[in-house]
C-alpha positions as CSV (number, residue, x, y, z in Angstrom):
1,M,116.6,49.8,193.1
2,I,116.0,53.5,192.9
3,G,118.7,54.8,195.3
4,K,121.8,53.7,193.5
5,K,120.7,55.0,190.1
6,L,119.3,58.2,191.5
7,T,122.6,58.9,193.4
8,H,124.6,58.5,190.2
9,A,122.2,60.8,188.2
10,L,122.2,63.5,190.9
11,Q,126.0,63.5,191.1
12,K,126.2,63.7,187.3
13,S,124.0,66.8,187.6
14,G,126.4,68.4,190.0
15,H,124.7,67.6,193.3
16,T,126.6,66.3,196.4
17,V,124.8,63.3,197.8
18,A,124.9,61.5,201.2
19,I,123.0,58.5,202.2
20,L,121.4,57.1,205.4
21,S,122.0,53.3,205.8
22,R,121.4,50.7,208.5
23,K,125.0,49.5,208.0
24,Q,128.2,51.1,207.0
25,N,128.3,51.8,203.3
26,D,131.5,51.9,201.4
27,T,130.1,53.4,198.2
28,P,132.9,55.6,196.7
29,L,132.2,59.4,196.5
30,V,129.1,59.1,198.7
31,K,129.2,59.9,202.4
32,S,127.2,57.4,204.4
33,Y,125.6,58.0,207.8
34,L,124.1,55.3,210.1
35,W,120.6,55.2,211.4
36,D,118.3,52.7,213.2
37,V,114.7,53.6,212.6
38,Y,113.2,51.1,215.0
39,H,115.4,52.3,217.9
40,N,114.9,56.0,216.9
41,Q,118.7,56.5,216.4
42,I,120.4,58.6,213.7
43,D,123.7,60.3,213.3
44,P,122.9,64.1,213.6
45,E,125.9,64.9,211.4
46,C,123.8,63.7,208.4
47,M,122.0,67.0,208.2
48,K,125.1,69.2,207.8
49,G,124.9,71.2,204.6
50,V,121.7,69.4,203.4
51,D,119.0,71.3,201.7
52,T,117.0,68.3,200.3
53,I,115.9,65.0,201.7
54,I,114.7,62.1,199.4
55,H,112.8,59.6,201.5
56,L,112.9,56.2,199.9
57,A,113.0,54.0,203.1
58,G,110.5,51.3,203.6
59,E,110.2,47.5,204.0
60,N,109.5,45.6,200.8
61,I,105.8,45.0,200.6
62,A,106.1,41.8,198.6
63,E,108.9,40.1,200.5
64,H,106.8,38.2,203.1
65,K,103.2,37.3,203.6
66,W,101.1,40.0,205.3
67,T,100.8,38.9,208.8
68,N,99.6,41.6,211.3
69,E,103.2,41.9,212.4
70,R,104.5,42.3,208.9
71,K,101.9,44.9,208.0
72,K,103.0,46.9,211.1
73,Q,106.6,46.7,209.9
74,I,105.6,47.9,206.4
75,I,103.9,51.0,207.9
76,D,106.3,51.7,210.7
77,S,109.4,51.5,208.4
78,R,107.8,54.4,206.4
79,V,106.2,56.5,209.1
80,L,108.8,56.2,211.9
81,S,111.7,56.9,209.4
82,A,110.0,60.2,208.3
83,N,109.3,61.1,211.9
84,L,112.9,60.5,212.8
85,L,114.1,62.7,209.9
86,Y,111.8,65.6,210.8
87,K,112.8,65.3,214.5
88,T,116.5,65.5,213.5
89,I,115.8,68.5,211.3
90,K,114.3,70.3,214.3
91,E,117.0,69.3,216.8
92,T,119.9,70.3,214.5
93,N,118.2,73.4,213.1
94,A,119.0,72.1,209.6
95,K,118.3,74.3,206.6
96,V,116.3,71.7,204.8
97,S,114.0,73.3,202.2
98,S,112.6,70.2,200.4
99,F,111.4,66.8,201.5
100,I,110.7,64.4,198.6
101,S,108.9,61.2,199.6
102,A,108.1,58.0,197.8
103,S,104.5,56.9,198.0
104,A,102.5,54.4,195.9
105,V,99.4,54.2,193.7
106,G,98.1,51.8,196.3
107,Y,96.8,55.1,197.9
108,Y,93.7,54.8,195.8
109,G,92.8,51.2,196.6
110,D,91.1,49.0,194.0
111,C,89.1,51.3,191.7
112,G,88.3,49.2,188.6
113,D,88.3,51.3,185.4
114,Q,87.9,54.7,187.1
115,I,90.6,57.2,185.9
116,L,92.4,58.4,189.0
117,T,93.9,61.8,189.4
118,E,95.8,63.2,192.4
119,D,92.5,64.8,193.5
120,N,90.9,61.4,194.1
121,P,90.5,60.5,197.8
122,A,92.4,57.7,199.4
123,G,90.8,54.3,199.0
124,T,90.2,51.5,201.5
125,G,92.2,48.5,202.5
126,F,95.7,48.0,203.9
127,M,97.7,49.5,201.0
128,A,95.5,52.7,201.0
129,D,95.8,53.0,204.7
130,C,99.6,52.6,204.6
131,C,100.0,55.2,201.9
132,K,97.7,57.6,203.7
133,Q,99.8,57.4,206.9
134,W,103.0,57.6,204.8
135,E,101.9,60.8,203.0
136,A,100.5,62.4,206.2
137,T,103.9,61.9,207.9
138,A,105.7,63.5,204.9
139,D,103.3,66.5,205.1
140,Q,104.7,67.4,208.6
141,G,107.2,69.5,206.8
142,L,104.6,71.9,205.5
143,Q,104.3,73.3,209.0
144,Q,108.0,74.1,209.0
145,G,107.9,75.8,205.6
146,I,109.4,72.9,203.8
147,R,108.4,72.0,200.3
148,V,106.9,68.5,200.3
149,V,106.6,66.3,197.2
150,K,104.9,62.9,197.3
151,L,105.5,60.6,194.3
152,R,102.8,57.9,194.0
153,T,104.8,55.2,192.3
154,G,103.4,52.5,190.0
155,V,105.0,49.3,189.0
156,I,108.7,50.1,188.2
157,L,110.1,48.2,185.3
158,A,113.9,47.5,185.7
159,K,116.2,44.8,184.5
160,D,116.5,41.9,187.0
161,E,115.0,43.9,189.8
162,G,111.7,44.7,191.5
163,A,108.3,43.8,190.1
164,L,109.5,42.8,186.7
165,A,111.8,40.1,188.0
166,S,108.8,38.6,189.8
167,L,106.5,38.9,186.8
168,E,108.9,37.4,184.3
169,K,109.8,34.3,186.4
170,P,106.8,32.1,185.6
171,I,106.9,33.4,181.9
172,K,110.5,32.2,181.6
173,L,109.4,28.8,182.9
174,F,106.6,28.6,180.2
175,A,104.0,29.1,182.9
176,G,102.9,32.7,182.0
177,A,99.2,33.6,182.4
178,P,97.2,36.7,183.3
179,L,96.5,37.0,187.0
180,G,92.9,37.2,188.3
181,S,90.6,38.7,185.7
182,G,93.6,40.0,183.8
183,K,91.5,43.2,183.2
184,Q,92.9,45.1,186.2
185,W,94.9,48.2,185.3
186,V,98.6,48.3,186.0
187,P,100.2,51.7,186.1
188,W,103.8,51.0,185.0
189,I,106.9,53.2,184.6
190,H,110.5,52.6,183.4
191,I,113.2,53.0,186.0
192,D,114.9,55.8,183.9
193,D,111.8,57.9,184.1
194,V,111.6,57.3,187.8
195,V,115.1,58.7,188.2
196,G,114.3,61.6,185.9
197,I,111.2,62.5,187.9
198,Y,113.0,62.5,191.2
199,T,115.8,64.6,189.7
200,M,113.2,67.1,188.5
201,A,111.6,67.2,191.9
202,V,114.9,68.0,193.4
203,E,115.8,70.8,190.9
204,N,112.4,72.4,190.2
205,D,111.0,74.1,193.4
206,R,107.7,74.7,191.6
207,I,107.0,71.0,192.0
208,S,105.0,70.3,195.2
209,G,102.2,68.0,196.5
210,A,101.3,64.6,195.2
211,Y,102.0,63.3,191.7
212,N,101.1,60.0,190.1
213,M,104.5,58.6,189.0
214,C,103.4,56.4,186.2
215,A,103.7,56.4,182.4
216,P,100.8,58.1,180.5
217,F,99.4,54.8,179.2
218,P,98.7,52.2,181.8
219,V,97.9,48.6,180.6
220,T,95.9,45.7,181.8
221,N,97.6,42.8,183.6
222,A,96.8,40.6,180.6
223,T,98.5,43.0,178.2
224,L,101.5,43.4,180.5
225,T,101.9,39.6,180.7
226,K,101.6,39.1,177.0
227,T,104.0,41.9,176.2
228,I,106.7,40.6,178.6
229,A,106.2,37.1,177.1
230,K,106.6,38.5,173.6
231,Q,109.9,40.1,174.6
232,L,111.1,36.8,176.1
233,H,109.8,34.7,173.2
234,R,107.6,32.6,175.5
235,P,103.9,31.6,175.2
236,V,101.1,32.7,177.4
237,W,98.6,30.1,178.6
238,P,95.0,30.7,177.3
239,F,93.6,30.8,180.8
240,N,94.0,33.0,183.8
241,V,95.3,32.2,187.3
242,P,92.1,32.4,189.4
243,E,91.9,34.9,192.2
244,I,91.2,32.1,194.7
245,A,94.4,30.4,193.8
246,L,96.3,33.7,194.2
247,K,94.7,34.2,197.7
248,M,95.7,30.6,198.7
249,M,99.3,31.2,197.6
250,L,99.8,34.8,198.8
251,G,97.1,35.5,201.3
252,E,96.0,39.1,201.7
253,M,99.1,40.2,199.7
254,S,97.3,38.9,196.6
255,K,95.6,42.3,196.5
256,V,98.8,43.8,195.2
257,V,98.4,41.9,191.9
258,I,94.7,41.9,191.5
259,M,93.9,45.5,192.4
260,S,93.1,47.8,189.5
261,T,94.6,51.3,189.5
262,N,93.9,53.3,186.3
263,T,96.1,56.4,187.0
264,S,96.3,59.6,185.1
265,A,99.8,61.1,184.5
266,Q,98.3,64.5,183.4
267,K,99.6,66.5,186.4
268,L,103.1,65.2,185.7
269,L,102.8,65.9,182.0
270,S,101.8,69.5,182.8
271,T,105.3,70.1,184.3
272,D,108.5,70.4,182.3
273,F,109.1,66.6,182.5
274,R,109.1,64.5,179.4
275,F,108.9,60.8,179.6
276,K,111.6,58.7,177.8
277,Y,109.1,55.8,177.6
278,T,105.4,56.3,177.1
279,Q,104.7,52.9,175.5
280,L,105.1,49.6,177.3
281,E,106.6,47.9,174.2
282,D,109.4,50.5,174.0
283,A,110.2,50.3,177.7
284,L,110.5,46.5,177.7
285,S,112.5,46.6,174.5
286,D,115.0,48.9,176.2
287,I,115.2,46.6,179.3
288,Y,115.5,43.3,177.4
289,G,117.4,44.8,174.4
């Protein structure tokens, strides 16, 4: 979801972009190299002439139920891939100066109404543990003098993709309702701002460390549900989907939709970056417009 749009934006800004893929990619104007994270294999030629790595690899957290095996895949896909990249940098003596890694607001765990800045410690639970390992692996670069940026991503809003495609499905079927209490905070962000932030992280070498990659005004799950329904001209049921029902349907993965993460975007706002979409209504109007 991010990679294709980001590649186009970086090329438009004058950058040369290559990608790592599990299968041969025929994208025009983009050189593709093969890697196999689980077998620790990578084409060493991928590092030639590279100064910046953007690490977006990772199994989809919402694609399957969280069995112990699936949870291991989710963590390994993020950690082993970063390890393989750093191993290849060392072995090829590549002149990589920046390593920009995705992370997630799940780092903080379920924190109710507490306002969360990048200085807050990691929370508890699977998502927090995954993000903690993910970021620690990215930080290996600091020992090599590499600038490391970790972007703790919220719910990305994009047309027909990602979280929004899942959220809108029951609403379109006239079955929309807030999930759990509906009071849990959802840190959202428009895909265009995601691409803009990654581009800034590439081009501005003063950017380093962790950043909450979310719009300045998070909303509750109930507000998000009602705002999507308004855009789709659909009603919202006057009752919530109980947590117990979500747990029966999704198992442990239900924590993704019932955890509350009230993130602050102040650190991002203190940079030169300016959001295109700070209000949920404007972001959804653009997507559905």
